[in-house]
LUMNU-429446 format. One record per residue (C-alpha): residue number from 1; x, y, z. Coordinates in nm, 2 decimals. Layout:
<node><i>NUM</i><X>X</X><Y>Y</Y><Z>Z</Z></node>
...
***
This chain:
<node><i>1</i><X>12.57</X><Y>17.01</Y><Z>5.31</Z></node>
<node><i>2</i><X>12.92</X><Y>17.01</Y><Z>5.26</Z></node>
<node><i>3</i><X>13.18</X><Y>16.82</Y><Z>5.58</Z></node>
<node><i>4</i><X>13.48</X><Y>16.94</Y><Z>5.60</Z></node>
<node><i>5</i><X>13.76</X><Y>16.69</Y><Z>5.48</Z></node>
<node><i>6</i><X>13.79</X><Y>16.36</Y><Z>5.70</Z></node>
<node><i>7</i><X>13.42</X><Y>16.33</Y><Z>5.78</Z></node>
<node><i>8</i><X>13.35</X><Y>16.03</Y><Z>5.65</Z></node>
<node><i>9</i><X>13.65</X><Y>15.79</Y><Z>5.74</Z></node>
<node><i>10</i><X>13.56</X><Y>15.93</Y><Z>6.09</Z></node>
<node><i>11</i><X>13.18</X><Y>15.88</Y><Z>6.09</Z></node>
<node><i>12</i><X>13.29</X><Y>15.54</Y><Z>5.95</Z></node>
<node><i>13</i><X>13.53</X><Y>15.45</Y><Z>6.23</Z></node>
<node><i>14</i><X>13.22</X><Y>15.55</Y><Z>6.47</Z></node>
<node><i>15</i><X>13.03</X><Y>15.29</Y><Z>6.36</Z></node>
<node><i>16</i><X>13.29</X><Y>15.00</Y><Z>6.34</Z></node>
<node><i>17</i><X>13.34</X><Y>15.12</Y><Z>6.72</Z></node>
<node><i>18</i><X>12.98</X><Y>15.10</Y><Z>6.82</Z></node>
<node><i>19</i><X>12.99</X><Y>14.78</Y><Z>6.59</Z></node>
<node><i>20</i><X>13.24</X><Y>14.66</Y><Z>6.82</Z></node>
<node><i>21</i><X>13.05</X><Y>14.74</Y><Z>7.14</Z></node>
<node><i>22</i><X>12.68</X><Y>14.65</Y><Z>7.02</Z></node>
<node><i>23</i><X>12.80</X><Y>14.27</Y><Z>6.88</Z></node>
<node><i>24</i><X>13.03</X><Y>14.16</Y><Z>7.11</Z></node>
<node><i>25</i><X>12.75</X><Y>14.31</Y><Z>7.42</Z></node>
<node><i>26</i><X>12.41</X><Y>14.14</Y><Z>7.25</Z></node>
<node><i>27</i><X>12.53</X><Y>13.94</Y><Z>6.96</Z></node>
<node><i>28</i><X>12.60</X><Y>13.98</Y><Z>6.57</Z></node>
<node><i>29</i><X>12.25</X><Y>13.77</Y><Z>6.46</Z></node>
<node><i>30</i><X>12.03</X><Y>13.97</Y><Z>6.75</Z></node>
<node><i>31</i><X>12.15</X><Y>14.31</Y><Z>6.63</Z></node>
<node><i>32</i><X>12.03</X><Y>14.50</Y><Z>6.32</Z></node>
<node><i>33</i><X>12.13</X><Y>14.75</Y><Z>6.15</Z></node>
<node><i>34</i><X>11.89</X><Y>15.02</Y><Z>6.32</Z></node>
<node><i>35</i><X>12.08</X><Y>14.93</Y><Z>6.61</Z></node>
<node><i>36</i><X>12.43</X><Y>14.95</Y><Z>6.51</Z></node>
<node><i>37</i><X>12.35</X><Y>15.28</Y><Z>6.38</Z></node>
<node><i>38</i><X>12.16</X><Y>15.38</Y><Z>6.70</Z></node>
<node><i>39</i><X>12.43</X><Y>15.27</Y><Z>6.92</Z></node>
<node><i>40</i><X>12.65</X><Y>15.51</Y><Z>6.74</Z></node>
<node><i>41</i><X>12.40</X><Y>15.82</Y><Z>6.79</Z></node>
<node><i>42</i><X>12.35</X><Y>15.83</Y><Z>6.36</Z></node>
<node><i>43</i><X>12.05</X><Y>15.78</Y><Z>6.13</Z></node>
<node><i>44</i><X>11.98</X><Y>15.44</Y><Z>6.01</Z></node>
<node><i>45</i><X>11.94</X><Y>15.55</Y><Z>5.66</Z></node>
<node><i>46</i><X>12.34</X><Y>15.64</Y><Z>5.68</Z></node>
<node><i>47</i><X>12.47</X><Y>15.29</Y><Z>5.70</Z></node>
<node><i>48</i><X>12.48</X><Y>15.15</Y><Z>5.35</Z></node>
<node><i>49</i><X>12.68</X><Y>15.49</Y><Z>5.26</Z></node>
<node><i>50</i><X>12.97</X><Y>15.30</Y><Z>5.46</Z></node>
<node><i>51</i><X>12.92</X><Y>14.95</Y><Z>5.42</Z></node>
<node><i>52</i><X>12.75</X><Y>14.72</Y><Z>5.13</Z></node>
<node><i>53</i><X>12.58</X><Y>14.49</Y><Z>5.41</Z></node>
<node><i>54</i><X>12.55</X><Y>14.40</Y><Z>5.80</Z></node>
<node><i>55</i><X>12.79</X><Y>14.12</Y><Z>5.68</Z></node>
<node><i>56</i><X>13.06</X><Y>14.32</Y><Z>5.51</Z></node>
<node><i>57</i><X>13.05</X><Y>14.55</Y><Z>5.78</Z></node>
<node><i>58</i><X>13.16</X><Y>14.22</Y><Z>6.05</Z></node>
<node><i>59</i><X>13.43</X><Y>14.10</Y><Z>5.81</Z></node>
<node><i>60</i><X>13.56</X><Y>14.47</Y><Z>5.83</Z></node>
<node><i>61</i><X>13.52</X><Y>14.49</Y><Z>6.21</Z></node>
<node><i>62</i><X>13.79</X><Y>14.23</Y><Z>6.26</Z></node>
<node><i>63</i><X>14.05</X><Y>14.41</Y><Z>6.04</Z></node>
<node><i>64</i><X>14.00</X><Y>14.72</Y><Z>6.28</Z></node>
<node><i>65</i><X>14.02</X><Y>14.53</Y><Z>6.57</Z></node>
<node><i>66</i><X>14.34</X><Y>14.35</Y><Z>6.45</Z></node>
<node><i>67</i><X>14.44</X><Y>14.75</Y><Z>6.48</Z></node>
<node><i>68</i><X>14.27</X><Y>14.78</Y><Z>6.82</Z></node>
<node><i>69</i><X>14.44</X><Y>14.50</Y><Z>7.01</Z></node>
<node><i>70</i><X>14.77</X><Y>14.64</Y><Z>6.82</Z></node>
<node><i>71</i><X>14.87</X><Y>14.20</Y><Z>6.78</Z></node>
<node><i>72</i><X>14.93</X><Y>14.28</Y><Z>6.38</Z></node>
<node><i>73</i><X>15.30</X><Y>14.06</Y><Z>6.28</Z></node>
<node><i>74</i><X>15.45</X><Y>14.42</Y><Z>6.20</Z></node>
<node><i>75</i><X>15.43</X><Y>14.47</Y><Z>6.61</Z></node>
<node><i>76</i><X>15.64</X><Y>14.19</Y><Z>6.68</Z></node>
<node><i>77</i><X>15.96</X><Y>14.28</Y><Z>6.61</Z></node>
<node><i>78</i><X>15.93</X><Y>14.52</Y><Z>6.93</Z></node>
<node><i>79</i><X>15.92</X><Y>14.21</Y><Z>7.13</Z></node>
<node><i>80</i><X>16.19</X><Y>14.13</Y><Z>7.32</Z></node>
<node><i>81</i><X>16.04</X><Y>13.88</Y><Z>7.63</Z></node>
<node><i>82</i><X>15.77</X><Y>13.70</Y><Z>7.46</Z></node>
<node><i>83</i><X>15.75</X><Y>13.44</Y><Z>7.70</Z></node>
<node><i>84</i><X>15.65</X><Y>13.71</Y><Z>7.95</Z></node>
<node><i>85</i><X>15.38</X><Y>13.90</Y><Z>7.76</Z></node>
<node><i>86</i><X>15.21</X><Y>13.57</Y><Z>7.70</Z></node>
<node><i>87</i><X>15.20</X><Y>13.50</Y><Z>8.08</Z></node>
<node><i>88</i><X>15.02</X><Y>13.84</Y><Z>8.12</Z></node>
<node><i>89</i><X>14.78</X><Y>13.74</Y><Z>7.83</Z></node>
<node><i>90</i><X>14.70</X><Y>13.46</Y><Z>7.97</Z></node>
<node><i>91</i><X>14.64</X><Y>13.58</Y><Z>8.35</Z></node>
<node><i>92</i><X>14.41</X><Y>13.90</Y><Z>8.21</Z></node>
<node><i>93</i><X>14.22</X><Y>13.69</Y><Z>7.93</Z></node>
<node><i>94</i><X>14.11</X><Y>13.40</Y><Z>8.19</Z></node>
<node><i>95</i><X>14.07</X><Y>13.69</Y><Z>8.51</Z></node>
<node><i>96</i><X>13.75</X><Y>13.76</Y><Z>8.62</Z></node>
<node><i>97</i><X>13.80</X><Y>14.15</Y><Z>8.49</Z></node>
<node><i>98</i><X>13.75</X><Y>13.96</Y><Z>8.13</Z></node>
<node><i>99</i><X>13.50</X><Y>13.72</Y><Z>8.23</Z></node>
<node><i>100</i><X>13.24</X><Y>14.01</Y><Z>8.31</Z></node>
<node><i>101</i><X>13.33</X><Y>14.29</Y><Z>8.05</Z></node>
<node><i>102</i><X>13.19</X><Y>14.16</Y><Z>7.73</Z></node>
<node><i>103</i><X>13.14</X><Y>14.47</Y><Z>7.54</Z></node>
<node><i>104</i><X>13.51</X><Y>14.54</Y><Z>7.59</Z></node>
<node><i>105</i><X>13.68</X><Y>14.18</Y><Z>7.60</Z></node>
<node><i>106</i><X>13.82</X><Y>13.96</Y><Z>7.33</Z></node>
<node><i>107</i><X>13.61</X><Y>13.96</Y><Z>7.00</Z></node>
<node><i>108</i><X>13.75</X><Y>13.62</Y><Z>6.91</Z></node>
<node><i>109</i><X>13.57</X><Y>13.45</Y><Z>7.26</Z></node>
<node><i>110</i><X>13.32</X><Y>13.71</Y><Z>7.24</Z></node>
<node><i>111</i><X>13.19</X><Y>13.67</Y><Z>6.89</Z></node>
<node><i>112</i><X>13.32</X><Y>13.28</Y><Z>6.77</Z></node>
<node><i>113</i><X>12.95</X><Y>13.13</Y><Z>6.76</Z></node>
<node><i>114</i><X>12.86</X><Y>13.44</Y><Z>6.55</Z></node>
<node><i>115</i><X>13.17</X><Y>13.37</Y><Z>6.27</Z></node>
<node><i>116</i><X>13.17</X><Y>13.05</Y><Z>6.23</Z></node>
<node><i>117</i><X>12.76</X><Y>13.07</Y><Z>6.07</Z></node>
<node><i>118</i><X>12.91</X><Y>13.33</Y><Z>5.92</Z></node>
<node><i>119</i><X>13.00</X><Y>13.39</Y><Z>5.52</Z></node>
<node><i>120</i><X>13.42</X><Y>13.39</Y><Z>5.39</Z></node>
<node><i>121</i><X>13.47</X><Y>13.68</Y><Z>5.41</Z></node>
<node><i>122</i><X>13.38</X><Y>13.73</Y><Z>5.76</Z></node>
<node><i>123</i><X>13.56</X><Y>13.37</Y><Z>5.88</Z></node>
<node><i>124</i><X>13.86</X><Y>13.51</Y><Z>5.70</Z></node>
<node><i>125</i><X>13.88</X><Y>13.85</Y><Z>5.93</Z></node>
<node><i>126</i><X>13.85</X><Y>13.62</Y><Z>6.21</Z></node>
<node><i>127</i><X>14.16</X><Y>13.39</Y><Z>6.09</Z></node>
<node><i>128</i><X>14.38</X><Y>13.68</Y><Z>6.05</Z></node>
<node><i>129</i><X>14.32</X><Y>13.76</Y><Z>6.44</Z></node>
<node><i>130</i><X>14.41</X><Y>13.40</Y><Z>6.51</Z></node>
<node><i>131</i><X>14.72</X><Y>13.34</Y><Z>6.28</Z></node>
<node><i>132</i><X>14.83</X><Y>13.72</Y><Z>6.45</Z></node>
<node><i>133</i><X>14.84</X><Y>13.57</Y><Z>6.80</Z></node>
<node><i>134</i><X>15.04</X><Y>13.21</Y><Z>6.64</Z></node>
<node><i>135</i><X>15.27</X><Y>13.46</Y><Z>6.47</Z></node>
<node><i>136</i><X>15.34</X><Y>13.67</Y><Z>6.81</Z></node>
<node><i>137</i><X>15.40</X><Y>13.32</Y><Z>6.99</Z></node>
<node><i>138</i><X>15.63</X><Y>13.20</Y><Z>6.77</Z></node>
<node><i>139</i><X>15.84</X><Y>13.53</Y><Z>6.70</Z></node>
<node><i>140</i><X>16.17</X><Y>13.44</Y><Z>6.82</Z></node>
<node><i>141</i><X>16.34</X><Y>13.57</Y><Z>7.11</Z></node>
<node><i>142</i><X>16.67</X><Y>13.69</Y><Z>7.18</Z></node>
<node><i>143</i><X>16.86</X><Y>13.39</Y><Z>7.14</Z></node>
<node><i>144</i><X>16.76</X><Y>13.35</Y><Z>6.79</Z></node>
<node><i>145</i><X>16.52</X><Y>13.08</Y><Z>6.86</Z></node>
<node><i>146</i><X>16.09</X><Y>13.10</Y><Z>6.86</Z></node>
<node><i>147</i><X>15.93</X><Y>13.15</Y><Z>7.17</Z></node>
<node><i>148</i><X>15.76</X><Y>12.85</Y><Z>7.10</Z></node>
<node><i>149</i><X>15.63</X><Y>12.62</Y><Z>6.78</Z></node>
<node><i>150</i><X>15.28</X><Y>12.62</Y><Z>6.62</Z></node>
<node><i>151</i><X>15.09</X><Y>12.36</Y><Z>6.77</Z></node>
<node><i>152</i><X>15.21</X><Y>12.51</Y><Z>7.14</Z></node>
<node><i>153</i><X>15.06</X><Y>12.88</Y><Z>7.04</Z></node>
<node><i>154</i><X>14.74</X><Y>12.73</Y><Z>6.89</Z></node>
<node><i>155</i><X>14.66</X><Y>12.48</Y><Z>7.18</Z></node>
<node><i>156</i><X>14.75</X><Y>12.84</Y><Z>7.39</Z></node>
<node><i>157</i><X>14.47</X><Y>13.02</Y><Z>7.25</Z></node>
<node><i>158</i><X>14.22</X><Y>12.75</Y><Z>7.26</Z></node>
<node><i>159</i><X>14.25</X><Y>12.71</Y><Z>7.65</Z></node>
<node><i>160</i><X>14.20</X><Y>13.10</Y><Z>7.67</Z></node>
<node><i>161</i><X>13.92</X><Y>13.13</Y><Z>7.39</Z></node>
<node><i>162</i><X>13.77</X><Y>12.84</Y><Z>7.47</Z></node>
<node><i>163</i><X>13.79</X><Y>12.87</Y><Z>7.83</Z></node>
<node><i>164</i><X>13.63</X><Y>13.26</Y><Z>7.84</Z></node>
<node><i>165</i><X>13.33</X><Y>13.17</Y><Z>7.62</Z></node>
<node><i>166</i><X>13.26</X><Y>12.82</Y><Z>7.86</Z></node>
<node><i>167</i><X>13.29</X><Y>13.01</Y><Z>8.20</Z></node>
<node><i>168</i><X>13.08</X><Y>13.31</Y><Z>8.09</Z></node>
<node><i>169</i><X>12.78</X><Y>13.06</Y><Z>7.97</Z></node>
<node><i>170</i><X>12.77</X><Y>12.86</Y><Z>8.28</Z></node>
<node><i>171</i><X>12.54</X><Y>13.02</Y><Z>8.58</Z></node>
<node><i>172</i><X>12.72</X><Y>12.89</Y><Z>8.88</Z></node>
<node><i>173</i><X>12.99</X><Y>13.20</Y><Z>8.98</Z></node>
<node><i>174</i><X>13.18</X><Y>12.91</Y><Z>9.13</Z></node>
<node><i>175</i><X>13.19</X><Y>12.68</Y><Z>8.89</Z></node>
<node><i>176</i><X>13.32</X><Y>12.95</Y><Z>8.65</Z></node>
<node><i>177</i><X>13.59</X><Y>13.04</Y><Z>8.83</Z></node>
<node><i>178</i><X>13.71</X><Y>12.65</Y><Z>8.80</Z></node>
<node><i>179</i><X>13.69</X><Y>12.67</Y><Z>8.44</Z></node>
<node><i>180</i><X>13.90</X><Y>12.98</Y><Z>8.39</Z></node>
<node><i>181</i><X>14.16</X><Y>12.82</Y><Z>8.64</Z></node>
<node><i>182</i><X>14.18</X><Y>12.49</Y><Z>8.51</Z></node>
<node><i>183</i><X>14.24</X><Y>12.64</Y><Z>8.17</Z></node>
<node><i>184</i><X>14.51</X><Y>12.88</Y><Z>8.33</Z></node>
<node><i>185</i><X>14.68</X><Y>12.61</Y><Z>8.46</Z></node>
<node><i>186</i><X>14.69</X><Y>12.46</Y><Z>8.11</Z></node>
<node><i>187</i><X>14.77</X><Y>12.76</Y><Z>7.94</Z></node>
<node><i>188</i><X>15.09</X><Y>12.84</Y><Z>8.19</Z></node>
<node><i>189</i><X>15.22</X><Y>12.47</Y><Z>8.17</Z></node>
<node><i>190</i><X>15.25</X><Y>12.58</Y><Z>7.80</Z></node>
<node><i>191</i><X>15.42</X><Y>12.87</Y><Z>7.87</Z></node>
<node><i>192</i><X>15.63</X><Y>12.78</Y><Z>8.19</Z></node>
<node><i>193</i><X>15.75</X><Y>12.49</Y><Z>8.05</Z></node>
<node><i>194</i><X>15.73</X><Y>12.51</Y><Z>7.67</Z></node>
<node><i>195</i><X>15.53</X><Y>12.20</Y><Z>7.64</Z></node>
<node><i>196</i><X>15.21</X><Y>12.12</Y><Z>7.50</Z></node>
<node><i>197</i><X>14.96</X><Y>11.78</Y><Z>7.71</Z></node>
<node><i>198</i><X>14.88</X><Y>11.56</Y><Z>7.37</Z></node>
<node><i>199</i><X>15.14</X><Y>11.75</Y><Z>7.10</Z></node>
<node><i>200</i><X>15.45</X><Y>11.55</Y><Z>7.10</Z></node>
<node><i>201</i><X>15.74</X><Y>11.72</Y><Z>6.85</Z></node>
<node><i>202</i><X>15.79</X><Y>11.61</Y><Z>6.54</Z></node>
<node><i>203</i><X>16.12</X><Y>11.43</Y><Z>6.39</Z></node>
<node><i>204</i><X>16.29</X><Y>11.58</Y><Z>6.20</Z></node>
<node><i>205</i><X>16.32</X><Y>11.47</Y><Z>5.88</Z></node>
<node><i>206</i><X>16.65</X><Y>11.29</Y><Z>5.73</Z></node>
<node><i>207</i><X>16.81</X><Y>11.42</Y><Z>5.40</Z></node>
<node><i>208</i><X>16.80</X><Y>11.09</Y><Z>5.13</Z></node>
<node><i>209</i><X>17.03</X><Y>11.31</Y><Z>4.93</Z></node>
***
């Protein structure tokens, strides 16, 4: 059977979309190739025409996520108020909607424990998303100065990813809310004052020349 032009690319994207949903919903290690293809509405036998293995799928999935979440470094040139963007990001990330919608939420939080047990190709894709956020947060503002330093950016991301992951892992809804609020306040203190608790600015090295 002859397929129209672009059919393979569209099918590949359909598999990536399905994998993104099902991996976040029930976990990478708990989901087999059959489960991914069922989610995509395709037969399991067609999987290997697109991906060499389930691990290869996961590695490529993070690149796909980067495009979907629109945080690639190329997009930073259009951002003029990084602080405002990140404040909105923290509020949304550590909110009740994101707490409940694991399937539609951030893959960093949903797949964190899965990635640490995966190979380097998967970790490389995960790391690229972390570095995207870091570059976004340290983008220069209209005054020519970076909004935050690297330590502040990484601390903010760690509070968001760790906070939502911890809140999702407790049974008590009130406790989950306290976790989210605590992390939100800590993250926003970085955004509001440009200060990272526990981090001190490194002194500039004096030239010996």
